[in-house]
N, CA, C and O atoms as CSV, one atom per row, in Angstrom:
chain,resi,resn,atom,element,x,y,z
A,1,MET,N,N,190.723,36.502,0.847
A,1,MET,CA,C,191.001,35.614,-0.239
A,1,MET,C,C,189.755,35.358,-1.063
A,1,MET,O,O,188.663,35.130,-0.543
A,2,LYS,N,N,189.952,35.402,-2.304
A,2,LYS,CA,C,188.864,35.119,-3.199
A,2,LYS,C,C,188.956,33.670,-3.621
A,2,LYS,O,O,190.036,33.127,-3.849
A,3,SER,N,N,187.838,33.090,-3.714
A,3,SER,CA,C,187.819,31.707,-4.165
A,3,SER,C,C,187.813,31.662,-5.683
A,3,SER,O,O,187.605,32.675,-6.351
A,4,GLU,N,N,188.044,30.475,-6.209
A,4,GLU,CA,C,188.091,30.313,-7.659
A,4,GLU,C,C,186.709,30.528,-8.290
A,4,GLU,O,O,186.609,31.024,-9.413
A,5,ASN,N,N,185.671,30.165,-7.583
A,5,ASN,CA,C,184.314,30.324,-8.110
A,5,ASN,C,C,183.965,31.804,-8.276
A,5,ASN,O,O,183.308,32.187,-9.244
A,6,GLU,N,N,184.401,32.618,-7.342
A,6,GLU,CA,C,184.131,34.042,-7.433
A,6,GLU,C,C,184.894,34.665,-8.596
A,6,GLU,O,O,184.376,35.548,-9.280
A,7,ASP,N,N,186.115,34.211,-8.820
A,7,ASP,CA,C,186.910,34.724,-9.935
A,7,ASP,C,C,186.258,34.368,-11.267
A,7,ASP,O,O,186.211,35.182,-12.189
A,8,ASP,N,N,185.752,33.131,-11.351
A,8,ASP,CA,C,185.102,32.696,-12.590
A,8,ASP,C,C,183.826,33.492,-12.847
A,8,ASP,O,O,183.547,33.856,-13.989
A,9,SER,N,N,183.054,33.764,-11.811
A,9,SER,CA,C,181.804,34.496,-12.001
A,9,SER,C,C,182.076,35.945,-12.384
A,9,SER,O,O,181.308,36.525,-13.152
A,10,LEU,N,N,183.146,36.545,-11.869
A,10,LEU,CA,C,183.489,37.903,-12.247
A,10,LEU,C,C,183.920,37.972,-13.703
A,10,LEU,O,O,183.584,38.918,-14.415
A,11,GLU,N,N,184.664,36.963,-14.142
A,11,GLU,CA,C,185.088,36.919,-15.534
A,11,GLU,C,C,183.889,36.754,-16.468
A,11,GLU,O,O,183.846,37.349,-17.545
A,12,ASP,N,N,182.909,35.938,-16.045
A,12,ASP,CA,C,181.703,35.737,-16.859
A,12,ASP,C,C,180.916,37.039,-16.982
A,12,ASP,O,O,180.402,37.353,-18.055
A,13,ILE,N,N,180.819,37.780,-15.914
A,13,ILE,CA,C,180.085,39.040,-15.917
A,13,ILE,C,C,180.782,40.052,-16.810
A,13,ILE,O,O,180.122,40.754,-17.577
A,14,GLU,N,N,182.105,40.139,-16.723
A,14,GLU,CA,C,182.859,41.079,-17.540
A,14,GLU,C,C,182.762,40.721,-19.014
A,14,GLU,O,O,182.652,41.608,-19.861
A,15,SER,N,N,182.801,39.427,-19.332
A,15,SER,CA,C,182.720,39.018,-20.736
A,15,SER,C,C,181.313,39.259,-21.285
A,15,SER,O,O,181.156,39.586,-22.462
A,16,ALA,N,N,180.296,39.102,-20.447
A,16,ALA,CA,C,178.924,39.345,-20.891
A,16,ALA,C,C,178.708,40.824,-21.138
A,16,ALA,O,O,177.935,41.189,-22.024
A,17,GLN,N,N,179.359,41.674,-20.389
A,17,GLN,CA,C,179.201,43.114,-20.568
A,17,GLN,C,C,179.926,43.600,-21.811
A,17,GLN,O,O,179.531,44.606,-22.400
A,18,SER,N,N,180.961,42.918,-22.211
A,18,SER,CA,C,181.718,43.352,-23.380
A,18,SER,C,C,181.052,42.911,-24.687
A,18,SER,O,O,181.375,43.456,-25.743
A,19,GLN,N,N,180.134,41.945,-24.649
A,19,GLN,CA,C,179.465,41.485,-25.862
A,19,GLN,C,C,178.366,42.464,-26.257
A,19,GLN,O,O,177.706,43.046,-25.396
A,20,PRO,N,N,178.168,42.647,-27.586
A,20,PRO,CA,C,177.087,43.547,-28.017
A,20,PRO,C,C,175.725,42.882,-27.782
A,20,PRO,O,O,175.625,41.655,-27.786
A,21,PRO,N,N,174.685,43.683,-27.578
A,21,PRO,CA,C,173.357,43.094,-27.332
A,21,PRO,C,C,172.828,42.422,-28.601
A,21,PRO,O,O,173.222,42.802,-29.704
A,22,PRO,N,N,171.944,41.433,-28.465
A,22,PRO,CA,C,171.406,40.750,-29.651
A,22,PRO,C,C,170.513,41.698,-30.452
A,22,PRO,O,O,169.923,42.633,-29.910
A,23,GLU,N,N,170.431,41.434,-31.738
A,23,GLU,CA,C,169.619,42.279,-32.608
A,23,GLU,C,C,168.136,41.981,-32.387
A,23,GLU,O,O,167.734,40.828,-32.226
A,24,VAL,N,N,167.341,43.040,-32.382
A,24,VAL,CA,C,165.894,42.912,-32.208
A,24,VAL,C,C,165.267,42.764,-33.585
A,24,VAL,O,O,165.572,43.546,-34.486
A,25,PRO,N,N,164.389,41.768,-33.768
A,25,PRO,CA,C,163.783,41.617,-35.093
A,25,PRO,C,C,162.873,42.808,-35.403
A,25,PRO,O,O,162.357,43.446,-34.485
A,26,PRO,N,N,162.672,43.113,-36.687
A,26,PRO,CA,C,161.824,44.263,-37.025
A,26,PRO,C,C,160.375,43.992,-36.644
A,26,PRO,O,O,159.948,42.840,-36.564
A,27,ALA,N,N,159.634,45.050,-36.414
A,27,ALA,CA,C,158.217,44.928,-36.035
A,27,ALA,C,C,157.419,44.427,-37.241
A,27,ALA,O,O,157.689,44.832,-38.372
A,28,PRO,N,N,156.447,43.555,-37.009
A,28,PRO,CA,C,155.658,43.047,-38.137
A,28,PRO,C,C,154.750,44.145,-38.689
A,28,PRO,O,O,154.339,45.055,-37.969
A,29,GLN,N,N,154.450,44.039,-39.968
A,29,GLN,CA,C,153.554,44.995,-40.610
A,29,GLN,C,C,152.117,44.626,-40.256
A,29,GLN,O,O,151.694,43.494,-40.492
A,30,LEU,N,N,151.365,45.565,-39.694
A,30,LEU,CA,C,149.980,45.321,-39.312
A,30,LEU,C,C,149.047,45.778,-40.417
A,30,LEU,O,O,149.331,46.761,-41.101
A,31,PRO,N,N,147.912,45.062,-40.604
A,31,PRO,CA,C,146.964,45.504,-41.626
A,31,PRO,C,C,146.243,46.769,-41.169
A,31,PRO,O,O,146.219,47.096,-39.982
A,32,GLU,N,N,145.659,47.472,-42.136
A,32,GLU,CA,C,144.916,48.683,-41.797
A,32,GLU,C,C,143.629,48.316,-41.068
A,32,GLU,O,O,143.091,47.223,-41.245
A,33,VAL,N,N,143.154,49.219,-40.265
A,33,VAL,CA,C,141.918,49.001,-39.511
A,33,VAL,C,C,140.734,49.065,-40.483
A,33,VAL,O,O,140.617,50.025,-41.246
A,34,PRO,N,N,139.856,48.056,-40.465
A,34,PRO,CA,C,138.720,48.099,-41.396
A,34,PRO,C,C,137.750,49.208,-41.011
A,34,PRO,O,O,137.564,49.509,-39.832
A,35,GLN,N,N,137.139,49.807,-42.017
A,35,GLN,CA,C,136.160,50.862,-41.803
A,35,GLN,C,C,134.774,50.243,-41.743
A,35,GLN,O,O,134.394,49.474,-42.626
A,36,LEU,N,N,134.029,50.572,-40.717
A,36,LEU,CA,C,132.675,50.046,-40.571
A,36,LEU,C,C,131.703,50.901,-41.358
A,36,LEU,O,O,131.823,52.125,-41.411
A,37,GLN,N,N,130.734,50.230,-41.969
A,37,GLN,CA,C,129.704,50.953,-42.698
A,37,GLN,C,C,128.561,51.255,-41.746
A,37,GLN,O,O,128.271,50.476,-40.838
A,38,LYS,N,N,127.928,52.372,-41.958
A,38,LYS,CA,C,126.827,52.765,-41.099
A,38,LYS,C,C,125.611,51.885,-41.414
A,38,LYS,O,O,125.170,51.812,-42.561
A,39,ALA,N,N,125.078,51.223,-40.390
A,39,ALA,CA,C,123.944,50.320,-40.588
A,39,ALA,C,C,122.636,51.075,-40.416
A,39,ALA,O,O,122.564,52.074,-39.699
A,40,GLU,N,N,121.610,50.583,-41.083
A,40,GLU,CA,C,120.287,51.190,-40.943
A,40,GLU,C,C,119.682,50.778,-39.606
A,40,GLU,O,O,119.986,49.713,-39.068
A,41,LYS,N,N,118.835,51.632,-39.094
A,41,LYS,CA,C,118.164,51.305,-37.842
A,41,LYS,C,C,117.137,50.211,-38.105
A,41,LYS,O,O,116.428,50.257,-39.110
A,42,PRO,N,N,117.047,49.217,-37.202
A,42,PRO,CA,C,116.072,48.146,-37.426
A,42,PRO,C,C,114.656,48.656,-37.222
A,42,PRO,O,O,114.413,49.558,-36.421
A,43,SER,N,N,113.744,48.074,-37.946
A,43,SER,CA,C,112.339,48.438,-37.825
A,43,SER,C,C,111.679,47.466,-36.854
A,43,SER,O,O,111.684,46.257,-37.084
A,44,TRP,N,N,111.118,47.984,-35.784
A,44,TRP,CA,C,110.508,47.134,-34.768
A,44,TRP,C,C,109.005,47.024,-34.928
A,44,TRP,O,O,108.330,46.459,-34.068
A,45,GLN,N,N,108.482,47.550,-36.002
A,45,GLN,CA,C,107.044,47.473,-36.212
A,45,GLN,C,C,106.707,46.151,-36.873
A,45,GLN,O,O,107.374,45.717,-37.812
A,46,LEU,N,N,105.662,45.523,-36.368
A,46,LEU,CA,C,105.213,44.266,-36.943
A,46,LEU,C,C,104.450,44.545,-38.229
A,46,LEU,O,O,103.714,45.527,-38.330
A,47,SER,N,N,104.629,43.694,-39.183
A,47,SER,CA,C,103.893,43.878,-40.425
A,47,SER,C,C,102.485,43.322,-40.261
A,47,SER,O,O,102.270,42.308,-39.597
A,48,ARG,N,N,101.556,43.996,-40.867
A,48,ARG,CA,C,100.164,43.569,-40.774
A,48,ARG,C,C,99.917,42.440,-41.758
A,48,ARG,O,O,100.391,42.496,-42.892
A,49,PRO,N,N,99.180,41.412,-41.340
A,49,PRO,CA,C,98.841,40.366,-42.291
A,49,PRO,C,C,97.859,40.913,-43.325
A,49,PRO,O,O,97.092,41.833,-43.038
A,50,SER,N,N,97.889,40.354,-44.500
A,50,SER,CA,C,97.004,40.852,-45.545
A,50,SER,C,C,95.562,40.461,-45.246
A,50,SER,O,O,95.303,39.455,-44.586
A,51,ARG,N,N,94.652,41.248,-45.728
A,51,ARG,CA,C,93.234,40.975,-45.510
A,51,ARG,C,C,92.788,39.722,-46.258
A,51,ARG,O,O,91.797,39.089,-45.892
A,52,LYS,N,N,93.528,39.373,-47.306
A,52,LYS,CA,C,93.167,38.190,-48.072
A,52,LYS,C,C,93.351,36.924,-47.255
A,52,LYS,O,O,92.586,35.969,-47.387
A,53,SER,N,N,94.387,36.926,-46.398
A,53,SER,CA,C,94.676,35.711,-45.636
A,53,SER,C,C,93.630,35.454,-44.563
A,53,SER,O,O,93.424,34.313,-44.148
A,54,GLY,N,N,92.973,36.513,-44.115
A,54,GLY,CA,C,91.975,36.323,-43.057
A,54,GLY,C,C,92.614,35.741,-41.819
A,54,GLY,O,O,92.124,34.758,-41.263
A,55,GLY,N,N,93.730,36.354,-41.376
A,55,GLY,CA,C,94.494,35.812,-40.266
A,55,GLY,C,C,93.652,35.627,-39.011
A,55,GLY,O,O,92.952,36.538,-38.569
A,56,ARG,N,N,93.734,34.438,-38.454
A,56,ARG,CA,C,92.981,34.139,-37.243
A,56,ARG,C,C,93.904,33.408,-36.280
A,56,ARG,O,O,94.701,32.557,-36.676
A,57,LEU,N,N,93.777,33.760,-35.010
A,57,LEU,CA,C,94.559,33.121,-33.968
A,57,LEU,C,C,93.614,32.769,-32.842
A,57,LEU,O,O,92.990,33.655,-32.257
A,58,PHE,N,N,93.498,31.511,-32.533
A,58,PHE,CA,C,92.581,31.010,-31.506
A,58,PHE,C,C,91.150,31.450,-31.784
A,58,PHE,O,O,90.385,31.695,-30.852
A,59,GLY,N,N,90.790,31.551,-33.037
A,59,GLY,CA,C,89.435,31.926,-33.391
A,59,GLY,C,C,89.194,33.425,-33.392
A,59,GLY,O,O,88.071,33.859,-33.647
A,60,PHE,N,N,90.219,34.236,-33.113
A,60,PHE,CA,C,90.067,35.684,-33.081
A,60,PHE,C,C,90.788,36.287,-34.277
A,60,PHE,O,O,91.832,35.784,-34.690
A,61,SER,N,N,90.250,37.341,-34.824
A,61,SER,CA,C,90.823,37.978,-35.996
A,61,SER,C,C,92.121,38.676,-35.634
A,61,SER,O,O,92.240,39.268,-34.562
A,62,THR,N,N,93.096,38.604,-36.538
A,62,THR,CA,C,94.376,39.282,-36.332
A,62,THR,C,C,94.596,40.369,-37.377
A,62,THR,O,O,95.738,40.731,-37.658
A,63,ASP,N,N,93.521,40.893,-37.954
A,63,ASP,CA,C,93.653,41.871,-39.022
A,63,ASP,C,C,93.862,43.299,-38.531
A,63,ASP,O,O,94.439,44.101,-39.265
A,64,SER,N,N,93.425,43.651,-37.338
A,64,SER,CA,C,93.536,45.031,-36.876
A,64,SER,C,C,94.937,45.296,-36.314
A,64,SER,O,O,95.633,44.354,-35.936
A,65,PRO,N,N,95.358,46.560,-36.256
A,65,PRO,CA,C,96.714,46.875,-35.813
A,65,PRO,C,C,97.017,46.435,-34.390
A,65,PRO,O,O,98.122,45.972,-34.106
A,66,ASP,N,N,96.066,46.572,-33.512
A,66,ASP,CA,C,96.317,46.173,-32.120
A,66,ASP,C,C,95.638,44.834,-31.824
A,66,ASP,O,O,95.181,44.593,-30.706
A,67,SER,N,N,95.578,43.983,-32.820
A,67,SER,CA,C,94.881,42.713,-32.656
A,67,SER,C,C,95.628,41.771,-31.716
A,67,SER,O,O,95.001,40.963,-31.032
A,68,ALA,N,N,96.955,41.864,-31.672
A,68,ALA,CA,C,97.711,40.990,-30.775
A,68,ALA,C,C,97.339,41.279,-29.331
A,68,ALA,O,O,97.206,40.353,-28.530
A,69,THR,N,N,97.169,42.544,-28.989
A,69,THR,CA,C,96.775,42.907,-27.630
A,69,THR,C,C,95.372,42.419,-27.335
A,69,THR,O,O,95.106,41.875,-26.263
A,70,ARG,N,N,94.479,42.615,-28.287
A,70,ARG,CA,C,93.106,42.151,-28.081
A,70,ARG,C,C,93.037,40.635,-27.976
A,70,ARG,O,O,92.317,40.098,-27.135
A,71,THR,N,N,93.778,39.953,-28.821
A,71,THR,CA,C,93.774,38.493,-28.788
A,71,THR,C,C,94.293,37.994,-27.452
A,71,THR,O,O,93.721,37.078,-26.862
A,72,TYR,N,N,95.370,38.591,-26.977
A,72,TYR,CA,C,95.928,38.174,-25.691
A,72,TYR,C,C,94.919,38.396,-24.569
A,72,TYR,O,O,94.741,37.523,-23.719
A,73,SER,N,N,94.262,39.545,-24.554
A,73,SER,CA,C,93.304,39.813,-23.476
A,73,SER,C,C,92.115,38.864,-23.562
A,73,SER,O,O,91.562,38.475,-22.533
A,74,LYS,N,N,91.715,38.486,-24.770
A,74,LYS,CA,C,90.599,37.551,-24.900
A,74,LYS,C,C,90.989,36.148,-24.452
A,74,LYS,O,O,90.176,35.445,-23.852
A,75,VAL,N,N,92.205,35.739,-24.732
A,75,VAL,CA,C,92.667,34.426,-24.283
A,75,VAL,C,C,92.738,34.394,-22.760
A,75,VAL,O,O,92.387,33.390,-22.140
A,76,VAL,N,N,93.191,35.487,-22.160
A,76,VAL,CA,C,93.256,35.552,-20.697
A,76,VAL,C,C,91.852,35.526,-20.100
A,76,VAL,O,O,91.619,34.859,-19.093
A,77,MET,N,N,90.924,36.244,-20.711
A,77,MET,CA,C,89.539,36.211,-20.212
A,77,MET,C,C,88.963,34.812,-20.320
A,77,MET,O,O,88.277,34.356,-19.406
A,78,ALA,N,N,89.229,34.122,-21.422
A,78,ALA,CA,C,88.711,32.770,-21.594
A,78,ALA,C,C,89.314,31.811,-20.572
A,78,ALA,O,O,88.663,30.849,-20.166
A,79,ALA,N,N,90.541,32.065,-20.159
A,79,ALA,CA,C,91.186,31.206,-19.168
A,79,ALA,C,C,90.595,31.383,-17.777
A,79,ALA,O,O,90.768,30.512,-16.925
A,80,THR,N,N,89.904,32.487,-17.529
A,80,THR,CA,C,89.329,32.729,-16.198
A,80,THR,C,C,87.912,32.186,-16.054
A,80,THR,O,O,87.296,32.358,-15.002
A,81,VAL,N,N,87.379,31.531,-17.093
A,81,VAL,CA,C,85.997,31.047,-17.035
A,81,VAL,C,C,85.823,30.042,-15.904
A,81,VAL,O,O,84.851,30.126,-15.153
A,82,ALA,N,N,86.736,29.105,-15.770
A,82,ALA,CA,C,86.594,28.064,-14.743
A,82,ALA,C,C,86.629,28.647,-13.338
A,82,ALA,O,O,85.821,28.265,-12.491
A,83,THR,N,N,87.545,29.559,-13.082
A,83,THR,CA,C,87.614,30.145,-11.739
A,83,THR,C,C,86.424,31.059,-11.473
A,83,THR,O,O,86.008,31.223,-10.326
A,84,SER,N,N,85.876,31.653,-12.531
A,84,SER,CA,C,84.698,32.508,-12.354
A,84,SER,C,C,83.471,31.692,-11.991
A,84,SER,O,O,82.556,32.212,-11.354
A,85,LEU,N,N,83.431,30.434,-12.379
A,85,LEU,CA,C,82.303,29.575,-12.035
A,85,LEU,C,C,82.497,28.920,-10.668
A,85,LEU,O,O,81.560,28.863,-9.871
A,86,ILE,N,N,83.687,28.435,-10.394
A,86,ILE,CA,C,83.928,27.677,-9.159
A,86,ILE,C,C,84.176,28.588,-7.969
A,86,ILE,O,O,83.789,28.247,-6.851
A,87,GLY,N,N,84.810,29.738,-8.174
A,87,GLY,CA,C,85.148,30.642,-7.068
A,87,GLY,C,C,83.956,31.063,-6.231
A,87,GLY,O,O,83.997,30.900,-5.012
A,88,PRO,N,N,82.891,31.598,-6.825
A,88,PRO,CA,C,81.736,32.002,-6.013
A,88,PRO,C,C,81.064,30.822,-5.294
A,88,PRO,O,O,80.537,30.975,-4.193
A,89,MET,N,N,81.091,29.652,-5.928
A,89,MET,CA,C,80.499,28.481,-5.265
A,89,MET,C,C,81.242,28.162,-3.968
A,89,MET,O,O,80.623,27.890,-2.939
A,90,ILE,N,N,82.550,28.198,-4.027
A,90,ILE,CA,C,83.346,27.889,-2.834
A,90,ILE,C,C,83.151,28.957,-1.764
A,90,ILE,O,O,82.988,28.635,-0.587
A,91,VAL,N,N,83.168,30.210,-2.160
A,91,VAL,CA,C,83.028,31.304,-1.193
A,91,VAL,C,C,81.667,31.236,-0.494
A,91,VAL,O,O,81.602,31.307,0.734
A,92,PHE,N,N,80.566,31.097,-1.275
A,92,PHE,CA,C,79.237,31.055,-0.671
A,92,PHE,C,C,79.043,29.795,0.180
A,92,PHE,O,O,78.374,29.849,1.212
A,93,ALA,N,N,79.614,28.675,-0.237
A,93,ALA,CA,C,79.511,27.446,0.553
A,93,ALA,C,C,80.251,27.614,1.883
A,93,ALA,O,O,79.753,27.175,2.919
A,94,LEU,N,N,81.425,28.238,1.870
A,94,LEU,CA,C,82.172,28.446,3.114
A,94,LEU,C,C,81.450,29.413,4.047
A,94,LEU,O,O,81.451,29.216,5.262
A,95,VAL,N,N,80.833,30.455,3.492
A,95,VAL,CA,C,80.056,31.389,4.317
A,95,VAL,C,C,78.866,30.657,4.934
A,95,VAL,O,O,78.562,30.838,6.113
A,96,GLY,N,N,78.194,29.828,4.128
A,96,GLY,CA,C,77.070,29.046,4.661
A,96,GLY,C,C,77.515,28.061,5.733
A,96,GLY,O,O,76.816,27.888,6.732
A,97,PHE,N,N,78.644,27.424,5.552
A,97,PHE,CA,C,79.162,26.487,6.555
A,97,PHE,C,C,79.514,27.227,7.844
A,97,PHE,O,O,79.260,26.728,8.941
A,98,TRP,N,N,80.095,28.411,7.709
A,98,TRP,CA,C,80.424,29.213,8.891
A,98,TRP,C,C,79.147,29.622,9.633
A,98,TRP,O,O,79.091,29.563,10.862
A,99,LEU,N,N,78.123,30.036,8.879
A,99,LEU,CA,C,76.850,30.403,9.513
A,99,LEU,C,C,76.203,29.194,10.191
A,99,LEU,O,O,75.629,29.337,11.270
A,100,ASP,N,N,76.283,28.014,9.586
A,100,ASP,CA,C,75.752,26.807,10.218
A,100,ASP,C,C,76.447,26.534,11.548
A,100,ASP,O,O,75.803,26.113,12.508
A,101,GLY,N,N,77.734,26.767,11.610
A,101,GLY,CA,C,78.470,26.560,12.866
A,101,GLY,C,C,78.090,27.593,13.914
A,101,GLY,O,O,77.969,27.255,15.091
A,102,LYS,N,N,77.899,28.852,13.509
A,102,LYS,CA,C,77.531,29.911,14.456
A,102,LYS,C,C,76.112,29.697,14.988
A,102,LYS,O,O,75.831,29.980,16.153
A,103,LEU,N,N,75.222,29.199,14.129
A,103,LEU,CA,C,73.827,29.003,14.528
A,103,LEU,C,C,73.579,27.607,15.100
A,103,LEU,O,O,72.440,27.263,15.416
A,104,HIS,N,N,74.624,26.807,15.235
A,104,HIS,CA,C,74.573,25.459,15.825
A,104,HIS,C,C,73.551,24.565,15.130
A,104,HIS,O,O,72.770,23.883,15.794
A,105,HIS,N,N,73.552,24.563,13.796
A,105,HIS,CA,C,72.666,23.676,13.040
A,105,HIS,C,C,73.274,22.284,12.982
A,105,HIS,O,O,74.486,22.135,12.825
A,106,GLN,N,N,72.423,21.253,13.111
A,106,GLN,CA,C,72.896,19.869,13.003
A,106,GLN,C,C,73.216,19.520,11.553
A,106,GLN,O,O,74.208,18.846,11.277
A,107,VAL,N,N,72.376,19.979,10.629
A,107,VAL,CA,C,72.572,19.741,9.203
A,107,VAL,C,C,73.068,21.055,8.580
A,107,VAL,O,O,72.538,22.128,8.869
A,108,ALA,N,N,74.072,20.953,7.738
A,108,ALA,CA,C,74.657,22.157,7.133
A,108,ALA,C,C,73.874,22.546,5.887
A,108,ALA,O,O,74.400,22.505,4.774
A,109,TYR,N,N,72.605,22.928,6.083
A,109,TYR,CA,C,71.784,23.282,4.931
A,109,TYR,C,C,72.137,24.661,4.406
A,109,TYR,O,O,71.950,24.918,3.216
A,110,LEU,N,N,72.645,25.568,5.252
A,110,LEU,CA,C,73.060,26.883,4.754
A,110,LEU,C,C,74.282,26.768,3.828
A,110,LEU,O,O,74.440,27.565,2.903
A,111,ALA,N,N,75.135,25.782,4.082
A,111,ALA,CA,C,76.275,25.553,3.186
A,111,ALA,C,C,75.773,25.076,1.825
A,111,ALA,O,O,76.309,25.491,0.797
A,112,GLY,N,N,74.764,24.221,1.795
A,112,GLY,CA,C,74.172,23.770,0.532
A,112,GLY,C,C,73.507,24.913,-0.211
A,112,GLY,O,O,73.657,25.049,-1.426
A,113,ILE,N,N,72.766,25.739,0.530
A,113,ILE,CA,C,72.124,26.897,-0.099
A,113,ILE,C,C,73.194,27.855,-0.636
A,113,ILE,O,O,73.041,28.407,-1.725
A,114,GLY,N,N,74.266,28.050,0.122
A,114,GLY,CA,C,75.367,28.912,-0.323
A,114,GLY,C,C,76.018,28.376,-1.594
A,114,GLY,O,O,76.410,29.145,-2.471
A,115,CYS,N,N,76.130,27.042,-1.687
A,115,CYS,CA,C,76.711,26.435,-2.891
A,115,CYS,C,C,75.811,26.684,-4.108
A,115,CYS,O,O,76.302,26.983,-5.196
A,116,ILE,N,N,74.513,26.561,-3.919
A,116,ILE,CA,C,73.569,26.793,-5.024
A,116,ILE,C,C,73.581,28.268,-5.440
A,116,ILE,O,O,73.612,28.577,-6.632
A,117,VAL,N,N,73.557,29.177,-4.461
A,117,VAL,CA,C,73.603,30.611,-4.777
A,117,VAL,C,C,74.926,30.950,-5.464
A,117,VAL,O,O,74.954,31.744,-6.404
A,118,GLY,N,N,76.017,30.347,-4.997
A,118,GLY,CA,C,77.326,30.568,-5.609
A,118,GLY,C,C,77.376,30.063,-7.044
A,118,GLY,O,O,78.026,30.670,-7.896
A,119,PHE,N,N,76.675,28.926,-7.321
A,119,PHE,CA,C,76.632,28.410,-8.685
A,119,PHE,C,C,75.962,29.415,-9.618
A,119,PHE,O,O,76.458,29.677,-10.713
A,120,PHE,N,N,74.840,29.972,-9.183
A,120,PHE,CA,C,74.141,30.943,-10.037
A,120,PHE,C,C,74.941,32.245,-10.177
A,120,PHE,O,O,74.933,32.862,-11.242
A,121,ALA,N,N,75.624,32.662,-9.118
A,121,ALA,CA,C,76.471,33.856,-9.221
A,121,ALA,C,C,77.625,33.600,-10.191
A,121,ALA,O,O,77.983,34.476,-10.978
A,122,GLY,N,N,78.200,32.414,-10.135
A,122,GLY,CA,C,79.279,32.052,-11.065
A,122,GLY,C,C,78.774,31.955,-12.494
A,122,GLY,O,O,79.476,32.328,-13.433
A,123,LEU,N,N,77.549,31.450,-12.658
A,123,LEU,CA,C,76.964,31.349,-13.994
A,123,LEU,C,C,76.761,32.735,-14.609
A,123,LEU,O,O,77.015,32.935,-15.797
A,124,VAL,N,N,76.308,33.678,-13.807
A,124,VAL,CA,C,76.147,35.057,-14.286
A,124,VAL,C,C,77.517,35.625,-14.691
A,124,VAL,O,O,77.628,36.315,-15.704
A,125,SER,N,N,78.548,35.334,-13.903
A,125,SER,CA,C,79.892,35.822,-14.217
A,125,SER,C,C,80.410,35.210,-15.522
A,125,SER,O,O,81.019,35.908,-16.333
A,126,VAL,N,N,80.172,33.912,-15.729
A,126,VAL,CA,C,80.609,33.249,-16.957
A,126,VAL,C,C,79.874,33.824,-18.161
A,126,VAL,O,O,80.476,34.036,-19.214
A,127,MET,N,N,78.593,34.073,-18.013
A,127,MET,CA,C,77.826,34.657,-19.123
A,127,MET,C,C,78.350,36.054,-19.464
A,127,MET,O,O,78.398,36.428,-20.636
A,128,ASP,N,N,78.741,36.827,-18.444
A,128,ASP,CA,C,79.323,38.146,-18.693
A,128,ASP,C,C,80.644,38.035,-19.450
A,128,ASP,O,O,80.904,38.824,-20.359
A,129,ILE,N,N,81.481,37.061,-19.083
A,129,ILE,CA,C,82.756,36.863,-19.777
A,129,ILE,C,C,82.516,36.460,-21.224
A,129,ILE,O,O,83.185,36.964,-22.126
A,130,LEU,N,N,81.576,35.562,-21.455
A,130,LEU,CA,C,81.278,35.133,-22.818
A,130,LEU,C,C,80.727,36.285,-23.665
A,130,LEU,O,O,81.015,36.385,-24.858
A,131,ARG,N,N,79.935,37.144,-23.033
A,131,ARG,CA,C,79.407,38.301,-23.756
A,131,ARG,C,C,80.553,39.239,-24.158
A,131,ARG,O,O,80.554,39.777,-25.265
A,132,ARG,N,N,81.518,39.434,-23.268
A,132,ARG,CA,C,82.646,40.304,-23.584
A,132,ARG,C,C,83.569,39.686,-24.633
A,132,ARG,O,O,84.199,40.404,-25.410
A,133,LEU,N,N,83.650,38.346,-24.656
A,133,LEU,CA,C,84.491,37.695,-25.655
A,133,LEU,C,C,83.918,37.811,-27.060
A,133,LEU,O,O,84.669,37.790,-28.035
A,134,LYS,N,N,82.614,37.932,-27.177
A,134,LYS,CA,C,81.988,38.041,-28.495
A,134,LYS,C,C,82.244,39.391,-29.139
A,134,LYS,O,O,82.138,39.511,-30.359
A,135,LYS,N,N,82.576,40.401,-28.366
A,135,LYS,CA,C,82.802,41.750,-28.916
A,135,LYS,C,C,84.003,41.771,-29.801
A,135,LYS,O,O,84.346,42.817,-30.351
C-alpha cells in the first residue's frame, strides 16, 4: 500500500519533469583586455653632484664617483678610534695583572706598567687612523 504522502511526492516529481527549464540570462559583455606599454628599464646609477655645490658629507668630499664608498669607510674608521685607544690598554693591563699573579707580587706594578704601555700603543694606533683619514 502506498501512502498519500508518497502519491503526492510522485505527482510533484512528474509535474516538475514536465515543466520546461528556466531561461538562462545572456552572458554579460566583457571589456577588451588592456594592452600594456613597454616600460623603459630603470637607471640604477646615482647621479653625481655638481662640482659647484661642493658636496660634503661628514666633512668628506662627495664629488668623486666612488665617494660614497670612501665616505662610508672613513666614517667606520673614525668610529674605531675609541676602541683603538682603549683596547690595547686593557689587553696590556690584563697581561701585566696575570704576570703579577704568576710572579706573586704584592703590588700589581706590572699591571700599571702594562696600562701605560697599552696607552702608548693605543695612541700610535689612533695616530695611524687619523693619518689614514686625512688621505
